[in-house]
C-alpha positions in Angstrom: 2.7 13.7 -23.2 -0.8 13.6 -21.7 -1.3 10.5 -19.5 -4.5 9.3 -17.9 -3.8 7.8 -14.4 -6.6 6.0 -12.5 -6.9 5.6 -8.8 -9.3 6.2 -5.9 -9.7 9.7 -4.6 -6.5 11.7 -4.2 -8.1 13.4 -1.2 -6.6 11.6 1.9 -9.7 12.6 4.0 -11.8 10.5 1.6 -9.6 7.4 1.1 -6.9 5.6 3.0 -5.3 4.1 -0.1 -1.7 3.2 -0.9 -2.7 3.4 -4.6 -3.8 7.0 -4.2 -0.5 7.8 -2.4 1.5 6.3 -5.2 -0.5 8.2 -7.7 0.0 11.5 -5.9 3.8 10.9 -5.9 3.9 10.1 -9.6 1.9 13.2 -10.5 4.0 15.4 -8.2 7.5 14.2 -9.1 7.2 13.3 -12.8 7.7 16.7 -14.5 8.2 15.2 -18.0 4.5 14.4 -18.5 1.1 15.9 -17.8 -1.2 13.6 -15.8 -5.0 13.6 -15.8 -6.4 11.8 -12.8 -9.5 9.6 -13.4 -11.4 8.7 -10.3 -12.2 5.0 -9.8 -12.9 3.5 -6.4 -15.3 3.9 -3.6 -14.7 6.4 -0.8 -14.0 5.1 2.7 -17.0 7.0 4.1 -20.4 5.3 3.8 -22.3 6.4 0.7 -25.7 5.6 -0.7 -25.3 2.5 -2.8 -27.7 3.7 -5.5 -26.1 7.1 -5.8 -22.6 5.5 -5.9 -23.8 3.0 -8.6 -25.1 5.9 -10.7 -21.9 7.8 -10.3 -19.8 4.7 -11.3 -21.9 4.2 -14.5 -21.5 7.8 -15.3 -17.7 7.5 -14.9 -17.6 4.6 -17.3 -19.9 6.3 -19.9 -18.0 9.6 -19.9 -14.6 7.9 -20.2 -14.2 8.2 -24.0 -15.1 11.8 -23.9 -12.5 12.4 -21.1 -9.9 10.7 -23.4 -10.7 12.8 -26.4 -11.0 16.1 -24.5 -7.6 15.8 -22.8 -5.8 14.2 -25.8 -4.7 11.2 -23.8 -1.8 9.2 -25.3 -1.3 6.6 -22.6 -3.5 5.2 -19.9 -1.8 4.2 -16.6 -4.2 1.9 -14.8 -3.6 1.2 -11.1 -5.3 -2.1 -10.1 -5.6 -4.1 -6.9 -5.9 -7.7 -8.1 -9.2 -8.5 -6.4 -12.8 -8.9 -7.4 -13.8 -5.3 -7.0 -10.7 -4.0 -8.7 -11.0 -6.3 -11.7 -14.7 -5.5 -12.3 -14.0 -1.8 -12.0 -10.9 -1.6 -14.2 -12.2 -4.1 -16.8 -14.5 -1.5 -18.3 -11.8 1.2 -18.5 -9.4 -1.4 -20.0 -12.0 -2.2 -22.7 -12.5 1.5 -23.5 -8.8 2.0 -23.9 -8.6 -1.0 -26.2 -11.4 0.3 -28.4 -9.9 3.8 -28.5 -6.4 2.3 -29.2 -4.9 3.9 -26.1 -1.8 2.0 -24.9 -2.2 0.7 -21.4 0.4 0.5 -18.6 -1.2 -1.7 -16.0 0.3 -1.5 -12.5 -0.7 -4.2 -10.1 -0.9 -3.2 -6.4 -1.2 -6.5 -4.5 -4.7 -7.9 -3.8 -6.1 -11.2 -2.6 -5.9 -12.8 -6.1 -2.1 -12.2 -6.2 -1.6 -14.3 -3.1 -4.3 -17.0 -3.6 -5.4 -16.8 -7.2 -9.1 -17.4 -7.9 -11.1 -20.5 -8.8 -13.8 -18.3 -10.4 -13.9 -18.9 -14.1 -15.2 -15.4 -14.9 -12.6 -13.6 -12.9 -9.9 -15.7 -14.4 -11.1 -14.8 -17.9 -11.4 -11.1 -17.0 -7.9 -11.0 -15.6 -6.5 -12.7 -18.7 -8.4 -10.2 -20.9 -7.0 -7.2 -19.0 -3.5 -8.5 -19.2 -3.8 -9.2 -22.9 -5.0 -5.7 -23.6 -2.2 -4.1 -21.6 1.0 -3.2 -23.4 3.0 -3.4 -20.2 2.1 -5.0 -16.8 4.0 -3.8 -13.7 4.2 -5.6 -10.4 5.8 -4.5 -7.2 8.3 -7.3 -6.6 9.8 -10.5 -7.9 7.5 -12.4 -5.6 4.4 -10.9 -7.3 5.9 -11.6 -10.7 6.3 -15.3 -9.8 2.8 -15.4 -8.4 1.3 -14.0 -11.6 3.1 -16.8 -13.5 1.8 -19.5 -11.1 -1.8 -18.3 -10.6 -2.5 -16.8 -14.1 0.2 -18.1 -16.4 1.3 -14.5 -17.2 5.1 -14.2 -17.8 5.6 -10.7 -19.3 5.3 -8.6 -16.1 8.2 -6.4 -15.1 9.1 -5.3 -11.6 8.9 -1.7 -10.4 8.8 -1.4 -6.6 6.9 1.4 -5.0 8.9 4.4 -3.8 8.8 7.5 -1.7 10.6 10.8 -1.3 13.0 9.6 1.4 14.2 13.2 2.3 10.7 13.9 3.8 11.1 11.2 6.4 14.8 11.4 7.1 15.7 11.5 10.8 18.4 10.5 13.2 16.3 7.9 14.9 16.8 7.4 18.6 14.5 5.8 21.1 13.0 8.7 23.0 12.1 6.7 26.1 13.6 3.3 26.7 11.1 2.6 29.4 8.1 3.2 27.1 8.3 2.6 23.4 5.8 4.1 20.9 4.0 1.4 18.7 2.3 2.5 15.5 -0.3 1.0 13.2 -0.9 3.1 10.1 -3.3 2.0 7.3 -6.7 0.6 6.6 -8.4 -0.8 9.7 -9.8 -4.1 8.5 -9.5 -7.8 9.1 -7.0 -8.4 6.3 -4.5 -6.1 7.9 -4.3 -8.4 10.9 -6.2 -6.2 13.2 -7.7 -9.0 15.3 -4.2 -10.5 15.8 -2.9 -7.1 16.8 -5.6 -6.7 19.5 -4.8 -10.2 20.9 -1.0 -9.6 20.9 -1.2 -6.2 22.7 -3.6 -7.7 25.2 -0.8 -10.1 26.2 2.0 -7.6 25.9 0.4 -5.0 28.2 0.6 -7.3 31.2 4.4 -7.4 30.9 5.5 -4.0 29.4 4.7 -0.3 29.5 4.2 1.1 26.0 2.0 3.5 24.1 0.1 2.6 20.9 -1.0 4.9 18.2 -3.7 3.9 15.7 -4.0 5.8 12.4 -6.3 5.3 9.5 -9.9 4.3 9.0 -11.9 1.3 7.8 -14.8 -1.1 8.6 -13.3 -2.2 12.0 -12.6 1.3 13.2 -15.2 1.5 16.0 -14.5 -2.0 17.1 -10.7 -1.3 17.4 -11.1 2.0 19.2 -13.3 0.3 21.8 -11.0 -2.8 22.1 -7.7 -0.8 22.4 -9.2 1.7 24.7 -10.3 -1.1 27.0 -6.9 -2.9 26.9 -4.6 0.1 27.0 -6.5 3.0 28.5 -4.4 6.2 28.6 -1.6 4.4 26.6 -3.8 4.2 23.5 -4.6 7.1 21.2 -6.5 7.1 17.9 -5.1 9.8 15.6 -7.6 9.5 12.7 -6.7 9.7 9.0 -3.3 11.4 9.0 -1.4 12.9 6.1 1.2 15.6 5.3 3.2 17.1 8.2 0.9 15.5 10.8 1.7 12.0 9.5 5.4 12.8 9.2 5.6 13.9 12.8 3.7 10.8 14.1 6.1 8.5 12.2 9.2 10.3 13.5 7.9 10.0 17.1 7.2 6.2 16.7 9.6 3.4 17.5 7.9 0.3 16.1 5.7 -0.1 13.1 3.3 -3.0 13.2 1.6 -4.5 10.1 0.5 -8.1 10.5 -1.4 -8.3 7.1 -2.7 -11.5 5.6 -1.6 -10.2 2.1 0.0 -7.0 0.8 1.3 -5.3 -2.2 4.1 -2.9 -1.2 2.6 -0.7 1.5 3.7 2.9 1.4 3.4 3.1 5.2 6.1 0.5 5.5 8.5 2.4 3.2 7.7 5.7 5.0 8.3 4.4 8.5 11.4 2.6 7.6 12.8 5.7 5.9 12.4 7.4 9.3 14.3 4.6 11.1 11.1 3.1 12.6 11.7 -0.6 13.1 9.0 -2.7 11.3 7.4 -5.8 12.7 5.4 -7.3 9.8 4.2 -10.5 8.2 6.3 -12.1 5.5 3.7 -11.7 2.8 3.7 -10.2 -0.7 6.4 -7.7 -1.4 7.1 -7.2 2.3 9.2 -10.4 2.3 11.5 -8.8 -0.3 12.0 -5.7 1.8 12.3 -7.1 5.3 15.2 -9.3 6.2 14.4 -10.8 9.6 16.8 -9.7 12.3 18.6 -7.3 9.9 16.3 -4.4 9.1 13.1 -5.6 10.9 11.3 -8.6 12.3 9.0 -11.0 10.4 5.9 -12.6 12.0 3.7 -15.4 10.8 0.4 -14.3 9.3 -2.8 -14.9 11.3 -0.7 -15.8 14.4 -1.3 -13.4 17.3 1.0 -15.4 19.6 4.0 -15.1 17.1 3.3 -11.3 16.9 3.3 -11.1 20.7 6.6 -13.1 20.9 8.3 -10.8 18.3 7.1 -7.7 20.1 8.3 -9.1 23.4 11.7 -9.9 21.8 12.4 -6.4 20.7 11.2 -4.9 24.0 13.6 -7.2 25.9 16.5 -6.6 23.5 16.6 -2.9 23.0 20.3 -3.1 22.2 19.2 -4.6 18.9 17.0 -1.6 18.1 19.7 0.8 16.8 21.1 -1.8 14.3 17.6 -2.6 12.9 16.7 1.1 12.7 19.9 2.1 10.8 19.5 -0.8 8.4 15.8 -0.1 7.8 16.6 3.5 6.9 19.5 2.4 4.6 17.3 -0.2 2.8 14.7 2.5 1.8 17.2 5.1 0.8 19.2 2.8 -1.4 16.3 0.9 -3.1 13.0 2.8 -2.9 13.7 6.5 -3.5 11.4 8.4 -5.9 14.1 9.7 -8.3 15.0 6.2 -9.6 11.4 5.2 -9.8 10.4 8.1 -12.1 13.4 7.5 -14.4 12.3 3.8 -14.8 8.7 4.7 -15.3 9.5 7.2 -18.0 11.4 4.6 -19.9 8.3 2.4 -19.9 6.2 5.3 -21.2 8.7 6.1 -23.9 8.7 2.5 -25.1 5.0 2.5 -25.4 4.9 5.9 -27.1 7.0 4.4 -29.9 4.9 1.3 -30.3 
């Protein structure tokens, strides 16, 4: 069956996007169907606003021709539930409705999931998109409950993100007990808790010797490079946008993964690092609260609280005897619950049900 799947660019040099990573995995591992990727979403690198606007309008106008040319039977929309995502995907959702193409709408976190919206127009657009979609998918029971509370939508089903765990499998051991490797991997922006991370590491470096790797890109990139370089000097390294074998090697060499986000869907970087036995220290927001059990397979920190992040980092650095337990449990959590094989099987059942509608 021919399936359209929408997402930002699948080129990791153009977008640091968990949605794109999920899309790549679906296309790669689902051999039962033929996917046609439809580009929606702005690249990370700065672009001319006028040219980008023209290209976006072109994408929307050409959409029905794309559907007809490729004989699309189902549209799989990937949507971050925020202002930009809703405005972008609304047009595509309308086209699919007019063309009578069944829609699988997969929600990938977003600020409206956590906080809802008081904007009347956005509320109506969200309700319209949900009504037009034959199946809405969320990443966790937490998100399903939030959709009910914020938007009154009760028909979503849960399908957590997943990875090929075999790629990241490793017998994790701390390589240097005197100097642990800390890792941030993702979009470098305020909502990822970057400012809190800067403050926490500023305190931590006065008491411990550690190295810190920063991977990704985003609007706060230059600020972060300057700040971390000033704080950590030779113990800081910016690795850029990493993917493929380069990313795998960085993950396997890391000991702690830090993600103090204000809100999240289900970050692929969290699943990937845990699959390699890297111990996560993350905020208890979105789907991360379903994955991380504090003191069992990682540590939870309070969002927007740099001191709590500092305290939790200090705890693990003072209690390295706890590390191996957390590492083993992190790896087991991902292998048992978030492997790609089970995900594809469940996704195909959804497609099959829609095909027969």
